[in-house]
N, C-alpha and C positions, 0 to 999 in steps of 0.2 A: 497422238502427236500430229499425225498427218492432217487431221481436220483443223488443228490449230494453225499450222504453218502453210497457209495458202500462198501461192506465188513464190515459193522458195524452191530453188533448184535442188536436185537430188544430191549434188555434191555438198551444198550447204546443209541440207537436212542430215546427211551422214556425219558432217562435222559437229552439228548440234547434238546428235545422238552420242557421239564419242565423248563429247564434253560432259554430257549428263552422266555417262558411265563413270568417268573420272571423278566427278563431284560426289558420286555415291547417292545413297537413298535420300528421300525427303526427310526433313527434321523430325516429322511425326513418326518415322520408322526407325530412327537412330536411337541409341542408348544415351545415357546421361553424359558419359565421357566424350563421346564423339560430338555431341551437341556443344559441349563445353569447348572442345578444340575449335569448332567453327564459330565460337563467340556467342553461343546461345546458352543461357543458364536455365535449364528446364527443371525447376525445383519440384514440379509435380511428379517427376520420376523418382525422387529420393525422399520427399517429405510427405507425410509424417513418418519418420523412421528414427528409431525403432518405436513400434507401438508397444505400450506396456499396460499391464492391468492396473486397476486402482490400488491394489495391495502393493505391487511393485513400486508404483509412484510414491506411495506413502513411505515405504521403506527407504527409498532413495532420498526423499525430502528430509526424513529424520536423520539419515547418515550425513547429508550435507549440512544440516543444522548443527549436528554434533561436531563436525569437522570445522565449521566456521567458528563455533564457540571456542574450540581448542586453539585454533590459529590466532584468534584475537586475544585470548586471555592466558594461555599457558605456554605456547610454543616459544622456545628460546632463540628466535631468529637472530637477534643481535649477538648473543653468545656464540651461536654457530658461525656467524660471519667472522667474529673476532678470533675464535680458536680454530676455525676451519675443521671442526669436528662435530658430529651429531651425537649428543649424549644418548646412552642406551635407554634411559627412561623415556626419552622423547620418541624413539622408535617403538618401544613397547606400548606407549600410549596410542600411537597410530594403529598398531595391531589390535589393541583393545577396542578402539572406536570401530574398526572393521574396514579401514581404508587400505591397509596392507593385508594381503592374503596370508593365511597361516601356512606353515610348512606342510600340513596335512593336505591342504587343497592343492598345493604345487605338486606333491607326490602323486595325488590322484589324477591330475591332469596330464602328467608325464607318461602315464601308462597307456 
């Protein structure tokens, strides 16, 4: 910094150094959240996330296709709105599709 700031008094140099300390590190050294706080969206720090295998991508695509088909053709959204109740068969269907985790998975994760 001393080479950059020619003809600057020691007092001003000290003030500049203090300000640089208060501002923190350069954006290239900061994490995603701190950059976001300063108004910079550094998507290179978070994307592509998460990375998945081709098998995992295929499973997710199939799950989403099944879910979309169910929601368009079977899901009783109007009935749920009218009666303010979700029918048991509708919940069971979501479990069958694989959208809702089974009780076995929840128990295993709790341990």
